[in-house]
KELONU-347239 format. One record per residue (C-alpha): residue number from 1; x, y, z. Coordinates in steps of 0.25 Angstrom, whole numbers, plus 5000, padded with zeros to 4 digits. Example, Ala and Ser with C-alpha at 12.3 -4.5 7.8 and 13.67 -1.06 7.14 Angstrom:
2
n, c1, c2, c3
1, 5049, 4982, 5031
2, 5055, 4996, 5029
END
This chain:
280
n, c1, c2, c3
1, 4775, 4976, 4812
2, 4777, 4963, 4805
3, 4763, 4958, 4804
4, 4761, 4960, 4789
5, 4775, 4960, 4785
6, 4782, 4950, 4776
7, 4796, 4944, 4779
8, 4805, 4937, 4769
9, 4817, 4929, 4774
10, 4828, 4928, 4764
11, 4835, 4916, 4770
12, 4828, 4906, 4779
13, 4839, 4901, 4788
14, 4839, 4899, 4804
15, 4838, 4914, 4807
16, 4827, 4917, 4796
17, 4819, 4906, 4803
18, 4821, 4911, 4816
19, 4815, 4925, 4812
20, 4804, 4918, 4805
21, 4800, 4910, 4817
22, 4801, 4923, 4826
23, 4792, 4931, 4817
24, 4782, 4920, 4817
25, 4783, 4916, 4832
26, 4782, 4931, 4835
27, 4770, 4932, 4826
28, 4776, 4944, 4819
29, 4774, 4938, 4805
30, 4765, 4928, 4798
31, 4771, 4916, 4791
32, 4765, 4921, 4778
33, 4773, 4934, 4779
34, 4786, 4927, 4780
35, 4794, 4921, 4768
36, 4808, 4915, 4768
37, 4817, 4913, 4756
38, 4828, 4903, 4755
39, 4835, 4894, 4745
40, 4831, 4882, 4753
41, 4817, 4877, 4750
42, 4818, 4867, 4761
43, 4821, 4878, 4771
44, 4809, 4885, 4766
45, 4799, 4874, 4767
46, 4804, 4872, 4781
47, 4801, 4886, 4785
48, 4788, 4886, 4778
49, 4783, 4873, 4786
50, 4789, 4879, 4799
51, 4784, 4893, 4799
52, 4774, 4894, 4787
53, 4782, 4905, 4780
54, 4784, 4906, 4765
55, 4797, 4902, 4758
56, 4803, 4905, 4745
57, 4817, 4902, 4739
58, 4816, 4916, 4731
59, 4821, 4928, 4739
60, 4814, 4938, 4730
61, 4801, 4931, 4732
62, 4803, 4930, 4747
63, 4805, 4946, 4749
64, 4793, 4949, 4740
65, 4784, 4958, 4748
66, 4792, 4956, 4761
67, 4793, 4967, 4772
68, 4805, 4961, 4778
69, 4816, 4953, 4771
70, 4825, 4945, 4780
71, 4839, 4942, 4775
72, 4842, 4929, 4783
73, 4853, 4922, 4774
74, 4867, 4919, 4777
75, 4877, 4931, 4776
76, 4884, 4924, 4764
77, 4872, 4922, 4756
78, 4867, 4937, 4758
79, 4875, 4942, 4745
80, 4868, 4931, 4737
81, 4854, 4934, 4743
82, 4853, 4949, 4742
83, 4853, 4950, 4727
84, 4841, 4941, 4726
85, 4832, 4951, 4733
86, 4840, 4964, 4730
87, 4830, 4975, 4726
88, 4818, 4966, 4729
89, 4816, 4968, 4744
90, 4802, 4975, 4745
91, 4804, 4990, 4748
92, 4795, 4989, 4761
93, 4804, 4978, 4767
94, 4816, 4978, 4775
95, 4827, 4968, 4775
96, 4831, 4961, 4788
97, 4844, 4954, 4788
98, 4849, 4944, 4798
99, 4862, 4941, 4790
100, 4875, 4942, 4798
101, 4884, 4953, 4793
102, 4875, 4958, 4782
103, 4876, 4974, 4782
104, 4864, 4983, 4780
105, 4870, 4990, 4769
106, 4874, 4977, 4762
107, 4859, 4972, 4763
108, 4854, 4985, 4759
109, 4862, 4986, 4746
110, 4861, 4971, 4743
111, 4846, 4971, 4743
112, 4844, 4986, 4739
113, 4835, 4988, 4750
114, 4837, 4998, 4761
115, 4829, 4993, 4773
116, 4838, 4982, 4780
117, 4838, 4977, 4794
118, 4851, 4969, 4798
119, 4850, 4960, 4810
120, 4858, 4950, 4817
121, 4850, 4939, 4825
122, 4856, 4926, 4831
123, 4852, 4912, 4832
124, 4844, 4912, 4845
125, 4833, 4920, 4836
126, 4829, 4906, 4832
127, 4822, 4905, 4846
128, 4818, 4919, 4847
129, 4830, 4923, 4856
130, 4839, 4929, 4846
131, 4847, 4942, 4847
132, 4846, 4951, 4835
133, 4853, 4964, 4832
134, 4848, 4972, 4820
135, 4849, 4986, 4813
136, 4843, 4992, 4800
137, 4846, 5001, 4788
138, 4841, 5015, 4789
139, 4830, 5011, 4779
140, 4823, 5002, 4788
141, 4810, 5009, 4794
142, 4806, 5009, 4808
143, 4795, 4999, 4805
144, 4804, 4990, 4798
145, 4814, 4991, 4810
146, 4802, 4987, 4819
147, 4799, 4975, 4810
148, 4814, 4971, 4811
149, 4813, 4972, 4826
150, 4801, 4963, 4826
151, 4807, 4952, 4817
152, 4821, 4952, 4824
153, 4814, 4952, 4838
154, 4807, 4939, 4834
155, 4821, 4933, 4835
156, 4823, 4938, 4849
157, 4830, 4951, 4854
158, 4833, 4961, 4843
159, 4842, 4974, 4845
160, 4843, 4985, 4835
161, 4856, 4992, 4833
162, 4859, 5005, 4825
163, 4873, 5001, 4820
164, 4874, 4990, 4810
165, 4888, 4987, 4814
166, 4882, 4981, 4827
167, 4876, 4970, 4819
168, 4889, 4964, 4816
169, 4892, 4964, 4831
170, 4878, 4958, 4834
171, 4882, 4947, 4824
172, 4894, 4944, 4831
173, 4888, 4945, 4845
174, 4874, 4940, 4845
175, 4873, 4934, 4831
176, 4884, 4925, 4833
177, 4883, 4925, 4848
178, 4875, 4912, 4849
179, 4886, 4904, 4843
180, 4896, 4909, 4854
181, 4886, 4905, 4865
182, 4884, 4891, 4859
183, 4899, 4889, 4858
184, 4901, 4893, 4872
185, 4889, 4884, 4876
186, 4895, 4872, 4868
187, 4908, 4874, 4875
188, 4901, 4874, 4889
189, 4894, 4861, 4885
190, 4907, 4854, 4880
191, 4913, 4858, 4894
192, 4902, 4852, 4901
193, 4903, 4839, 4893
194, 4918, 4839, 4896
195, 4916, 4840, 4911
196, 4906, 4828, 4911
197, 4892, 4833, 4907
198, 4884, 4826, 4896
199, 4883, 4836, 4884
200, 4868, 4836, 4886
201, 4869, 4841, 4901
202, 4881, 4850, 4898
203, 4872, 4857, 4887
204, 4860, 4858, 4897
205, 4869, 4865, 4907
206, 4876, 4875, 4897
207, 4863, 4878, 4890
208, 4855, 4882, 4903
209, 4868, 4889, 4908
210, 4869, 4898, 4896
211, 4854, 4900, 4895
212, 4853, 4903, 4910
213, 4865, 4913, 4910
214, 4859, 4921, 4898
215, 4845, 4921, 4904
216, 4852, 4926, 4917
217, 4860, 4937, 4910
218, 4848, 4942, 4903
219, 4840, 4943, 4916
220, 4850, 4951, 4924
221, 4856, 4965, 4922
222, 4869, 4961, 4927
223, 4882, 4961, 4918
224, 4886, 4948, 4912
225, 4900, 4949, 4919
226, 4892, 4950, 4933
227, 4884, 4938, 4929
228, 4897, 4931, 4926
229, 4903, 4935, 4939
230, 4891, 4930, 4947
231, 4894, 4916, 4942
232, 4909, 4917, 4944
233, 4914, 4915, 4959
234, 4928, 4919, 4962
235, 4937, 4907, 4961
236, 4925, 4898, 4957
237, 4922, 4889, 4945
238, 4916, 4900, 4936
239, 4928, 4909, 4939
240, 4938, 4898, 4935
241, 4930, 4896, 4922
242, 4930, 4911, 4919
243, 4945, 4912, 4921
244, 4947, 4901, 4910
245, 4937, 4907, 4900
246, 4944, 4921, 4902
247, 4958, 4914, 4901
248, 4953, 4908, 4888
249, 4949, 4921, 4882
250, 4934, 4918, 4882
251, 4930, 4933, 4881
252, 4940, 4936, 4870
253, 4936, 4924, 4862
254, 4921, 4928, 4863
255, 4925, 4942, 4859
256, 4934, 4938, 4847
257, 4923, 4929, 4842
258, 4912, 4940, 4842
259, 4922, 4949, 4835
260, 4925, 4938, 4825
261, 4910, 4937, 4822
262, 4908, 4952, 4821
263, 4920, 4953, 4811
264, 4913, 4942, 4803
265, 4900, 4949, 4803
266, 4907, 4961, 4798
267, 4914, 4953, 4787
268, 4900, 4947, 4783
269, 4895, 4961, 4782
270, 4906, 4964, 4772
271, 4903, 4952, 4764
272, 4915, 4945, 4767
273, 4916, 4930, 4766
274, 4925, 4921, 4774
275, 4933, 4918, 4762
276, 4935, 4933, 4760
277, 4941, 4934, 4774
278, 4950, 4923, 4772
279, 4956, 4930, 4760
280, 4958, 4942, 4768
END
């Protein structure tokens, strides 16, 4: 479905590169059919040398003749970027946004283009192990949905949802999720060092423990609580650890953190900056 399509990336950061790499590794597109736009010429040269794609500093030049226009800039930059390509997106193209908090309606209006896909990938997409949740405006055709599914599938697992509001939930849960996991892992490593392990050995134990636990959970149909109970013997070491985590409000802290991320995603969708919130 993408064989002869042209993709234009507006913004060439980490996630844009992950998508480009996924498209090329999966042989979904030829490098000659991909162009990236960015204000940093040195970044463009880097991508050209690494992947053989084209690069420009002019957003309008990038989208000329494109079938897919990927918006991959920072949320705070989007209001400045959209006017540069408003009314210029090719009629046959659809816009694919990976920008946190950016609503379908805002993009449709900002670009004067009705066919828009909104998605929320996460950083493991850089190794093809990402989790992406996405939805689309009514004007996106079934063929375009199939193309979006292929592009996002190149990043890992993709899930389509009908309700756009769920994208803010996905932003808070899976989009920001890797940071929560990394913080937990960092805390475990520090605990291991405190108890006497070298940092290198502590990291090895933690990384493999987390990886093995995730792999085990994915290969069994048992509920997560049941898996936890398998490790927790009455009166044992794990039970003691669980007691202190619960006493410290571990579940509540996680829940509140995800809620805070969700609220921030909603605020971004309304165009609110951090300074605006401080005034409120």
